[in-house]
N, C-alpha and C positions, 0 to 999 in steps of 0.2 A: 958534396953534401954541405948544406949550411949548418952553422953552429946550433941553430934552434932545433934541428932534428938529431943532434948528436948528444945532447944533454937534456935531462928532464927540465921542463919549464916550471919555475916556481913563481910565486906572486911577485912580479916586478914592482908593483906599487907599494910593497911593504905592508899590505893589509894583513890582518891577523888571519892565520890559516882557518878555513872554515867560515869566512865572513859571508858566504853565500853568493859572492860575486866572482871569486877566483878559485881555481883548483889549487890544492896544496902542491901537486906535481902532476905532470902529464908524461907518461912513458912516450918517448919519441917515436917508437914503432907504432904504438897505438894511435898517436896523434896523426902521423903520416897516413896510416891506413884509413882512419875515419875521415880525414879530409879528402882522400882519393875517392872513398865510397860516396861521400856527400856530393862531390862534383859529378860523379856518375849518376847519382839519383837526381840531381838538378837537371841533367840532360834528359833523363827519363821523364821527368815531370813536364819539361818543355815539349817532348814528343807527345805526351798525353794531351796537353793543351791543343796541339795541332790536330790530333785525332778527333777530339771533340769538335773543334772548329770545322773540320771536314766531314762531320757526321758519319764517322766510321762505325762499323758494326759494333753494337753494344758489348757483345761477348769478347771481342778483341780488346776493347778499351778496358773492360773489367779484368781481363787477364793481365794487362799491363799495370793496372792499379794494384793488383795483388803482388806483382813483382816489385813495385816501388815499396809497398808495405813491408815485404820481407827484407828488402835491402835496408830499410830504416830500422827494422828489428835487429839486423846484424850490427849496424852502427851502434845501436843502443846497448847491445851485449858487450861490445868492446869498451864503450864508455863506462858501463857498470863495472867491468873488471878493473878498469883504472881507478874508479871511485873506491871500490873495496880495498884495493891495494894501498892507495895513497891517502884517501880522505877519511874514510870511516875506520880508523884504526882501533882505538880502544877507549871505552868509557865505562863508568860504573856510577850508579845512583844510590843515594840513601836519603829517603824523604825528598825534600826540595833541593838537596845538594847533589852536584854532579862533578865527578873527577873525569878529566879528559886528557888522554895522552895522544898527541897528534904530531906527526913529523918531527919527533924529537923534543917537542915542547910539552909542558904539563900545565893544566889549567884547573881552576876550581870555580864553579859557578853556583850562585843561589838562584835557582830557577823560578822561585816565586817572585823575588824582587827584580830579577833580571832574565825574563823569559827568552830574550834574544841572544843571551850569552855574550854580552859585550864586556863586562867587567870581570877580569881575572882576580879572584880574591885569595889567591894562593899565599901571598905575603901577609895579608891581614888575618886570615883564618888558618894559621899554620898547623894547629893541633887537628882540626877537621881535615885539612889537606893530607896530613901524614896518615891519619886513620883511613881515609878512603884510598890513599895510595897503597897502604898495606893490604887492605881488602882486595883491591884490584890485583896486586902481585900474588896474593894467595889463590885467588880464582884463576888467574892466568897460568899459574904453575900447573894447573890440572888440565890445561888445553893442549891439544896436539899442535906441533909447530906447523906453520904454513909450508907446503911444499915449495921448493924454489921455483918450479915452473908453473905454479898454479894459474898465473895470469900472463901467459906468454904472449898473448895477442896474436898467436898464429891461427891460420884458418883451419889447422888440423883438429883443434879441439875448442869447443865453446864452453862457457861456464857450466852449462847444463851437463856437459860430459864429465865434469870434474866433481860436481856436488849433487 
């Protein structure tokens, strides 16, 4: 097994987590499963192309199209589980200000002045940062903890089965 499938992949480029280009982390089991599924889907799509070129019976082609769509939905569910576990962790807003806790890092953004969330104002706006941080901690204390196996990536349970 290669190293890339044994540890979660993080942004190798050093980009800020949540930059819209790189995942904060990808569960190795989910990554392997999704890549395998996408390769299988790629083969199904090539088969569909051949069926259309050969003018196969429309109902047979449509059945295969539905199969590809369901396979893509399955890959999407796995990726959504990874996103919810690693990327969309915790945030709270107050007016135009947003506190974000992501992958062990904390950020403060002025959404009116910086809608793309590029400038972390945590050091400049310490009082506002601490206030939103306390508000988040108070709210978060009322939430149930995540079950340890909520995003197992196994075929036994989909996200819809858990929530």
